[in-house]
N, C-alpha and C positions, 0 to 999 in steps of 0.2 A: 504494500500500500504506499502511496505517495501523499505528501501534504503540500499545500501551496504556501509559500512563504513571499514577503514582500521585501524587496531591496530598496535601501535609502541611500541617497548620495551623502558622502561623509562631508563634503564641502558645503552643500547649500541646505541639505537636509530634506530634499524632495523625494517623494516616493515615485519611482519612475517604473519600476519593473516588477513583475510576478512571475516566479519560477517555482518548479516542484522539486522536492528532494526526498530522499528515502525518510521513512517514519521514524526509525531507530537511530538515526545519525545524530549524534550529540553535539558535534562542532558547528558553530555559525559559519554560514556560507559568506565568502568574501570574493568579489568578481570585480575586474577592471572593466567598466561599461561606459558608453557614451551618456552624458547628461545633457538633454536639451536645454535646460535652464542655465547651466554653467557654460554650455557649447564648447565642451571639451571632455576628454576620457578621465573619469576619476574612479576612485575606488567606491564600491557599493557594498554595503553590508546588510546581513539579514536582521530583521527586526523580530521581536517576540510577540 
């Protein structure tokens, strides 16, 4: 089973992406993605 998580930009704190990950995984997801508000690639972290 997979769960949906929301990714938040670490620079401007806007919620840009929703992705899915394994249900039992304990680590928070960190991905470098494009932020349309910042207009650059920034680190996005998973919210709880």
